[in-house]
C-alpha positions in Angstrom: 115.3 104.7 77.5 112.4 102.8 76.3 110.1 101.4 78.9 109.9 97.7 79.0 106.7 96.2 77.6 104.3 95.0 80.2 103.8 91.3 80.2 100.4 90.0 81.1 100.1 86.5 82.4 97.6 84.5 80.4 94.6 83.3 82.4 93.1 79.9 81.8 89.4 80.1 81.0 87.3 79.1 84.0 85.2 76.0 83.6 81.7 76.0 84.9 82.4 72.9 86.9 85.0 74.9 88.9 82.4 77.3 90.2 81.0 77.0 93.7 78.0 74.9 94.3 75.9 77.9 95.2 76.6 79.7 91.9 75.9 76.6 89.8 72.7 76.1 91.8 71.6 79.6 91.0 72.4 79.1 87.3 70.3 75.9 87.3 67.4 77.6 89.0 67.5 80.4 86.4 67.5 77.8 83.7 64.5 76.0 85.3 62.6 79.3 85.4 63.2 79.9 81.7 62.5 76.3 80.5 61.7 73.6 83.0 62.3 70.9 80.4 65.9 72.0 79.9 66.8 70.9 83.5 66.7 67.3 82.4 69.3 68.1 79.7 71.5 69.7 82.3 71.4 66.6 84.4 73.2 64.7 81.6 76.3 67.0 81.6 78.1 65.5 84.5 77.6 64.0 87.9 77.8 67.3 89.7 75.1 68.8 87.5 73.0 65.7 88.0 73.3 66.0 91.7 72.3 69.6 91.8 69.6 69.6 89.1 67.7 66.5 90.3 66.0 68.3 93.2 64.8 70.9 90.7 63.6 68.4 88.2 61.5 66.6 90.8 60.3 69.5 92.8 57.0 69.6 90.9 55.5 66.3 89.8 52.3 65.5 87.9 50.9 62.3 89.4 49.3 60.0 86.9 47.9 56.4 87.1 51.2 54.8 86.2 53.1 56.4 89.1 50.4 55.4 91.6 50.0 51.8 90.3 51.5 48.9 92.3 53.8 48.1 89.4 55.5 51.5 89.6 58.0 50.1 92.2 59.5 47.8 89.6 58.9 49.9 86.5 60.2 53.3 87.8 62.3 52.6 90.9 64.7 55.6 90.3 62.0 58.0 89.6 60.0 57.0 92.6 63.0 57.4 94.9 63.6 60.9 93.5 59.9 61.7 93.9 59.9 60.6 97.5 63.0 62.6 98.3 62.5 65.9 96.4 58.8 66.6 95.5 57.2 69.5 97.2 54.5 70.5 94.7 52.1 67.8 93.5 49.7 68.1 90.6 46.8 65.6 90.6 43.7 65.0 88.5 40.4 63.5 89.5 39.8 59.8 88.9 42.9 58.4 90.6 42.6 55.6 93.0 42.2 56.9 96.6 44.3 54.2 98.3 47.2 54.4 95.9 47.4 58.2 96.0 47.4 58.3 99.8 50.2 55.8 99.9 52.3 57.9 97.6 51.6 61.2 99.4 52.6 59.7 102.7 56.0 58.8 101.3 56.8 62.3 100.1 59.4 63.6 102.5 59.2 67.3 101.5 55.4 67.5 101.6 55.8 68.8 105.1 56.4 72.5 105.9 60.0 73.5 106.3 61.1 76.9 107.7 62.7 79.1 105.1 61.2 77.3 102.2 57.9 77.8 100.3 55.0 75.8 101.7 54.3 72.5 100.0 51.2 72.6 97.8 48.8 70.2 96.0 47.0 71.2 92.8 43.9 69.1 91.9 42.0 69.4 88.7 38.6 67.9 88.0 38.0 65.9 84.9 34.7 64.4 83.9 34.2 60.7 83.4 37.4 59.6 85.0 36.4 56.2 86.3 34.4 54.9 89.3 33.4 57.7 91.6 33.1 55.8 94.8 36.9 55.1 95.1 38.5 58.2 93.5 40.8 60.5 95.4 39.5 63.9 96.4 41.3 66.8 98.2 39.6 66.1 101.5 41.5 62.8 101.7 44.6 64.7 102.8 43.0 64.7 106.3 43.7 61.0 106.4 47.5 61.3 105.8 49.5 60.0 108.7 52.9 61.4 107.8 52.0 65.1 107.2 50.0 67.9 108.8 47.2 68.6 106.4 46.8 72.2 107.7 50.3 73.1 106.4 49.6 71.9 102.8 48.2 74.5 100.4 45.4 73.3 98.2 44.8 74.6 94.7 41.5 73.5 92.9 41.1 73.8 89.1 38.1 73.1 86.9 35.7 72.6 89.8 32.3 72.0 88.0 29.2 73.9 89.0 26.6 71.2 89.6 28.5 68.1 88.3 29.6 66.5 91.6 27.8 63.8 93.4 25.7 64.6 96.4 22.5 66.5 97.2 23.2 67.9 100.6 23.9 71.6 101.3 27.6 70.9 102.2 28.4 69.4 98.8 31.7 71.2 98.1 33.0 71.3 101.7 32.7 67.5 101.9 35.3 67.1 99.2 37.5 70.2 99.7 39.3 71.1 103.0 38.5 74.7 103.5 41.3 75.3 106.0 44.0 74.6 103.4 42.3 76.1 100.3 44.3 79.0 98.7 43.1 78.9 95.1 39.8 77.9 93.5 38.7 77.9 89.9 35.2 76.9 88.8 34.0 76.0 85.3 30.9 74.9 83.5 30.8 71.3 82.2 29.3 71.0 78.7 27.4 68.0 79.9 25.8 69.9 82.7 22.3 71.4 82.2 22.2 75.2 81.9 20.2 75.6 85.1 22.2 72.9 87.0 24.6 75.3 88.6 22.0 77.4 90.4 21.1 74.9 93.2 24.8 74.4 94.1 25.7 78.1 94.5 24.8 78.1 98.2 27.1 75.2 98.8 29.9 77.0 96.9 29.2 80.1 98.9 29.6 78.2 102.1 32.9 76.9 101.0 34.2 80.4 100.2 33.0 81.7 103.5 34.8 78.9 105.4 38.0 79.3 103.4 39.7 82.1 105.4 43.1 81.5 103.6 41.6 81.7 100.0 43.6 84.1 97.9 42.7 83.3 94.3 39.1 82.9 93.1 38.2 82.4 89.4 34.4 82.1 88.8 33.1 81.0 85.4 29.4 80.4 84.7 27.2 79.8 81.7 27.0 82.9 79.4 23.4 82.3 78.6 22.2 82.2 82.2 24.6 84.1 84.5 24.1 83.5 88.2 25.1 85.3 91.4 25.5 84.7 95.2 22.8 85.7 97.6 24.1 86.7 101.0 22.7 86.6 104.5 23.4 89.1 107.2 26.9 88.9 108.6 28.3 86.9 105.7 31.5 88.3 104.1 33.8 86.7 101.6 37.6 86.5 102.2 39.9 89.2 100.9 40.9 87.8 97.5 44.3 88.8 96.0 43.2 87.6 92.5 39.6 87.7 91.4 38.1 86.6 88.1 34.4 86.8 87.4 33.2 85.5 84.1 29.5 85.6 83.3 28.6 86.6 86.8 25.3 88.5 87.3 26.6 91.4 89.3 23.5 93.1 90.6 24.8 93.9 94.1 24.1 97.4 95.3 26.6 99.7 97.0 25.6 98.6 100.5 25.5 94.9 99.6 28.9 95.0 97.9 30.5 96.8 100.9 29.0 94.3 103.4 29.9 91.1 101.6 32.8 91.7 99.3 36.3 92.6 100.5 38.7 94.2 98.0 41.3 95.4 100.5 44.0 92.9 99.2 43.1 92.7 95.6 46.1 92.6 93.1 44.4 91.2 90.0 40.9 91.8 88.8 39.3 90.4 85.7 35.6 91.0 84.7 34.5 89.2 81.6 30.8 89.3 80.5 30.1 91.1 83.8 28.3 94.5 83.7 31.0 97.1 84.1 28.4 99.7 84.9 26.9 97.6 87.7 30.2 96.6 89.2 32.0 99.9 89.3 28.9 101.8 90.3 28.6 99.6 93.4 32.3 100.2 94.4 32.7 103.8 93.3 32.8 105.0 96.9 35.8 102.8 97.8 38.1 102.9 94.7 41.1 103.2 97.0 40.8 99.5 97.8 42.1 98.8 94.3 45.2 100.9 94.6 47.6 97.9 94.5 46.2 96.3 91.3 48.8 95.2 88.8 46.4 93.4 86.4 43.0 94.8 85.3 40.7 93.4 82.7 37.2 94.8 81.9 35.3 93.3 79.0 31.5 93.4 79.1 31.1 93.3 75.3 29.1 90.0 75.6 26.7 91.7 78.0 26.3 94.7 75.7 25.6 92.5 72.7 23.0 90.5 74.7 21.2 93.7 75.8 21.1 95.0 72.3 19.6 91.8 71.0 17.0 91.6 73.7 15.6 95.1 74.1 17.3 97.3 71.6 17.5 100.2 74.1 20.7 101.7 72.6 20.6 105.1 74.2 20.3 103.7 77.7 23.2 101.3 77.1 25.4 104.0 75.7 24.8 106.2 78.7 25.8 103.3 81.0 28.9 102.6 78.9 30.0 106.2 79.2 29.3 106.2 83.0 31.3 103.0 83.5 34.2 104.4 81.4 34.2 107.5 83.5 34.5 105.5 86.8 37.2 103.2 85.3 39.1 106.2 84.0 39.1 107.7 87.5 40.2 104.4 89.0 43.2 104.0 86.7 44.3 107.6 86.7 43.8 108.6 90.4 43.8 105.4 92.5 45.9 102.5 91.0 49.6 102.9 91.6 51.3 100.8 89.0 49.6 98.6 86.4 51.5 95.9 84.5 48.7 94.4 82.4 45.6 96.3 81.2 42.8 94.9 79.1 39.9 97.4 78.5 36.9 97.1 76.2 35.2 100.4 76.9 33.6 103.5 75.2 36.9 105.0 73.9 35.2 108.4 73.3 34.6 108.6 77.1 38.1 107.4 78.1 40.9 110.0 77.8 44.4 108.5 77.4 45.8 110.4 80.3 44.8 107.5 82.5 47.0 105.1 80.4 49.9 107.6 80.5 49.7 107.4 84.3 51.2 103.9 84.1 53.6 104.5 81.1 56.6 103.4 83.2 55.2 100.1 84.3 52.7 98.9 81.7 53.9 95.9 79.7 50.7 94.6 78.1 47.9 96.8 76.8 44.6 95.8 75.1 42.5 98.9 74.4 39.3 98.2 72.4 35.9 99.7 71.8 32.4 98.2 72.2 31.9 97.5 68.5 28.7 95.5 69.1 27.0 98.7 70.2 27.7 100.5 67.0 24.9 101.2 64.6 24.9 101.4 60.9 25.5 105.2 61.0 29.1 104.7 62.1 31.3 106.5 59.5 34.8 105.8 58.2 36.2 108.5 60.5 35.2 106.6 63.7 36.6 103.6 65.4 40.2 104.9 65.5 42.4 106.2 68.2 43.8 109.5 67.0 47.3 109.7 65.6 48.3 112.2 68.2 47.1 110.0 71.1 48.9 106.9 69.7 52.1 109.0 69.3 51.9 110.1 72.9 51.5 106.5 74.0 54.4 105.4 71.9 56.8 108.0 73.3 55.7 107.5 76.9 55.3 103.7 77.2 58.9 102.7 77.2 58.3 99.2 78.7 55.3 98.1 76.6 55.9 94.7 75.0 52.4 93.7 73.8 49.7 95.9 72.2 46.3 95.3 70.8 44.1 98.1 69.4 41.3 98.7 66.9 42.0 100.4 63.6 40.0 101.6 60.6 41.5 100.7 57.2 39.4 103.3 55.5 40.6 106.2 57.7 42.5 108.9 55.6 45.3 109.0 58.2 45.9 105.2 58.3 49.5 105.6 57.1 50.4 108.1 59.8 48.6 106.0 62.4 50.5 102.8 61.6 53.8 104.8 61.4 53.5 105.5 65.1 53.8 101.8 65.9 57.6 101.8 65.3 58.1 104.4 68.0 57.3 101.9 70.8 60.8 101.0 71.9 60.2 97.5 73.4 57.1 96.4 71.5 57.3 92.7 70.5 53.7 91.6 69.8 51.2 93.7 67.9 47.5 92.8 67.2 45.4 95.0 65.0 41.6 94.6 64.8 40.2 96.0 61.6 36.4 95.7 62.2 35.7 96.3 58.5 32.0 95.5 58.5 31.3 97.7 61.4 31.8 100.8 59.3 28.7 101.8 57.4 29.0 102.9 53.7 32.7 102.3 53.4 34.3 102.1 50.0 35.1 98.7 48.6 38.6 97.7 47.8 39.3 97.2 44.1 39.9 93.5 44.3 36.5 93.0 46.0 37.8 90.9 49.0 37.8 93.5 51.8 39.3 91.2 54.4 42.4 90.1 52.4 42.9 93.5 50.9 42.8 95.3 54.2 45.3 92.9 55.6 47.7 93.4 52.7 47.3 97.2 52.9 48.1 97.2 56.6 51.2 95.1 56.3 52.4 97.0 53.2 52.1 100.3 55.2 54.0 98.9 58.1 56.8 97.7 55.9 57.1 101.1 54.1 56.8 103.1 57.3 59.6 101.1 58.9 61.9 101.9 56.0 61.2 105.7 56.3 61.8 105.5 60.0 65.3 104.0 59.4 66.2 106.6 56.8 65.1 109.4 59.1 67.3 108.0 61.9 70.3 107.6 59.5 70.4 111.3 58.8 71.0 112.1 62.4 74.5 112.5 63.7 75.9 109.8 65.9 75.3 106.1 65.8 72.3 104.6 64.1 69.5 103.9 66.6 68.0 100.4 66.5 64.4 100.0 65.2 62.0 97.9 67.2 61.8 94.2 66.0 58.5 92.5 66.4 58.0 88.8 67.1 54.4 88.6 66.0 52.0 90.8 64.0 48.4 89.7 64.1 45.7 91.2 61.8 42.2 90.2 62.7 39.4 91.0 60.3 36.2 90.8 62.2 32.9 90.5 60.3 29.6 91.6 61.7 27.9 94.4 63.5 27.3 96.5 60.3 24.1 95.0 58.9 20.5 95.2 59.7 20.3 93.7 63.2 22.5 96.2 65.1 25.4 93.8 65.6 23.4 90.6 65.5 25.8 88.8 63.2 28.9 89.5 65.3 29.6 86.1 66.7 28.1 84.2 63.8 30.9 85.0 61.3 34.5 86.1 62.0 37.6 86.0 59.9 41.1 86.2 61.4 44.4 86.7 59.5 47.4 86.0 61.7 51.0 86.6 60.9 53.5 85.0 63.2 56.9 86.4 62.4 60.0 85.2 64.2 63.6 86.4 63.7 66.3 83.7 63.5 69.9 84.3 64.5 70.9 85.1 61.0 68.3 87.9 60.7 66.0 86.0 58.3 62.3 85.9 59.1 60.8 82.5 59.6 57.1 81.6 60.0 56.4 80.6 63.6 54.9 77.1 63.5 55.2 76.5 67.2 52.0 76.6 69.2 48.4 76.4 68.2 46.8 79.3 66.5 43.9 80.5 68.5 40.7 79.8 66.7 37.9 82.4 66.2 34.2 81.6 66.8 33.4 80.2 63.4 35.6 80.8 60.3 39.4 81.3 60.4 41.7 82.1 57.5 45.5 82.0 58.2 48.2 83.5 56.0 51.9 83.3 56.8 54.0 86.2 55.5 57.7 85.4 56.1 60.3 88.1 55.4 58.2 91.2 56.1 60.4 92.7 58.7 64.1 92.2 59.0 65.9 92.3 62.4 68.1 95.3 62.9 68.9 98.2 60.7 
């Protein structure tokens, strides 16, 4: 007897509005994290979405002159009510009226600390020439708020100028910034400021840092022509930064001075740009264990190397210091740091084995690995300036989470095809940047067409296209399903001109050419030129070529 057919009751599709409030809130929060602008679109779906999405839309507000004006009550009544009820994170700029800003901040109901929620914060950025200075709002004005406790509001300062504020007393910065609430500080150099104007204000900045016990993020930027440094007295010690960026800082601290005045026990992110890597890492070589929890590391002292070569031409001494710095950095990355997510190194590659990079193959998502091209002389041959094919293949097989890669290549190397063929072995690679450095190679052969930059670019892209096809055919011969080949969002080819003639790298920053290819995959698999965003400009000359249709998504 035949068994009766099982009957399945049809289930009506679940509407998103029938989900619980908690689930919809989590969905909206995820949407806000992906694209904050999309939350306003979600508010138009229905009343329920509007009720749940409005607090997210107004959680962070950029305060401008229109919101703080007296006419805002009649012009933006609904927006003001939502700001008063939901805003916890405020973004301000300098030049706003002190009285109007204080009135608005006093009305923000969530600008007070609430258990279980993130602490409210205020982000203030300095902008030059923003109106009368005698009546503008400054961060220290939070001490005059009557409805909130200033000590429970976190302060973030951006664009603080070195030497461009009013005042001549030693407590210049502490007079406008409440040190007890400061958690993030970023300095900058104003173009209108004299080159030597920052030096007299460094003691005042140092006093602010010493008094800011809760300071977690410090980004220091000074003039590249005249880098400066802090001078410490006995017993002075900076707070333990979690994120530290030093750009054009004259690091001449010795081992003892660095140990007494700098605390790296909580460091998570370290960026050194135009700072002597040899001086820095030599001074901390005895306590590399303090950097064990770093997730972001950037070391790029190419500007310092170039300046030294121009000034004294002592190439042998500089190369020995580069090798010593690379050795210490190699030991730091291989033996001390637990898990790096982002790594940007400009070092002597010959003194830096890749086993340190492989140590973080399971966590590294962004890698920039470049050489000091400014230090190369005219004796550099066409066999140099290239990471070996074997080393690149090891990186490709091991780094399963790498999404962005930037390295140097030599278009005249005999193994260029094999080298570029390894790129497709990176499983999750999405963004690739290749620096050709043509003029750095002495005595290289000219391309037939005469224009080395454009010909090198075409050669690289042609090899990438053909090597991808071979990779797909090789995979199709295997038994089982066809494995997917990596699809790249952007391919950037930078042809840098300089460093090869007469002056030992003197023309490096005077002339550069960049060819950039932004390649995006649409839903139908066709390649479209990516016109969104602004292409980053090089120092002087930039040539941009769009090449749609180079790589097709999927096999």
